[in-house]
N, C-alpha and C positions, 0 to 999 in steps of 0.2 A: 572558674576554678572549681575543683572538687576535692573533698576530703573523705576518707573512708573510715568506717568504724567496724570493728569486729563484733560478733554476737555477744562477747563478754564485756563490751563497752570500751575496749582499747581503741584509741584513735591515732592516726598519723598526724604529726604536727606540721608536715609540709603540705602545702596545697599543690595539686597537680593541674596543669593546664590541659584542657581537652579542646581540640580544634576539629571542626567539621563544617561542611557546607551542604546546602540543599540544592545545588545546581544539578541540572539534568546531565547525566553522563553522555558520552559520545553515542549517537544513534548509529548502530551497525546493522540493524534489522531492516530488511527490505519489506515493503508493504505486502501484505497478503491479499491476493485477488480471489474474490469469491463470487458466487451467483452469476456466472457468465450466461448471457442470453443473447440471441435465441439458441436453442439446441434441438437436436432431433430432426425430424422430417416436417417441413412446412408444406402447405398446399402448393401444388405445382404452378398455380397462378400468382404466387407471391412476387411482387415487383419491388418491394421496399421492406427492409427490416430495421429494427432499432437494436443496435449493438448496445449491451449494458454489462457493466461490471461494477462491483463494490470493492472498496479497499478498506482495510482496518485502520488506516492512518491517512493524513492528508497526502495526496499524491497527484501527479499528472500522468495521464495514460495515453498511449498511442496504439495504433493497430496497423496491420498490413495484410496483404493476401499471400505473401510469401514469408517463409521462416527466416528472420534476420535479426541482427542485434538491435536493441532498443534505439540507439542513436541513428540507425538507418531506416527505422520505420517511417513511412511516408505520411500517415494520417493521424491527426489528433482526435482524441475523444473529448467531447465537451464535459465539463464538470460542474457539480452543484456548488453552492456557496461554501460548503464545508469541505469540498474536495474529496468526499468519500464516495459519491455516486458519479459514474462516468457513462455517458451515452453518446450515440451518434446514429442518425438515420442514414441508411446506406441503400442506394438503389441496386437491385439485383435483377438478373434476367430470369424469366420464367423457365421452369423445368431444368435448373442448373444447380449442381452441388457446389458449395463454397466452404472454405475453411478460412477463418480469420485468426491471426496471431496477435495477441495483446501483450503489451508490456507497460509497466507502471514504475515511476520513479518518485521516491519521496523527496522531501525538502533537503535532505542531506545527500541525495544522489544515489541512494541504494535502489537497486533495480530488481524487479521480478518479471519473469516472462512466463506466459502460459501458451502452450502450443496444442 
């Protein structure tokens, strides 16, 4: 309960009930994906790459070689214990260009895709 007092010393005689809680609100923010690797041009003799992304909150990530919805992506990225670092070693053919599409979903099902 709380009672108020004016600067002149006047008070209210009735107590007012103040209710609040410290529960976390509904998570509506999708995880942010950053630091995608590799990028650019790799040596033409490259036969394996480590796909890597970082998220700003706990998430599970997937990838694919074609642009599609998260639920349809075929391959999972492995994650660290804190679910912020996501990696996968992928075999590639020499002298070939690749594009990987990555999506991440947080614990509430909010999804981010990078293309």
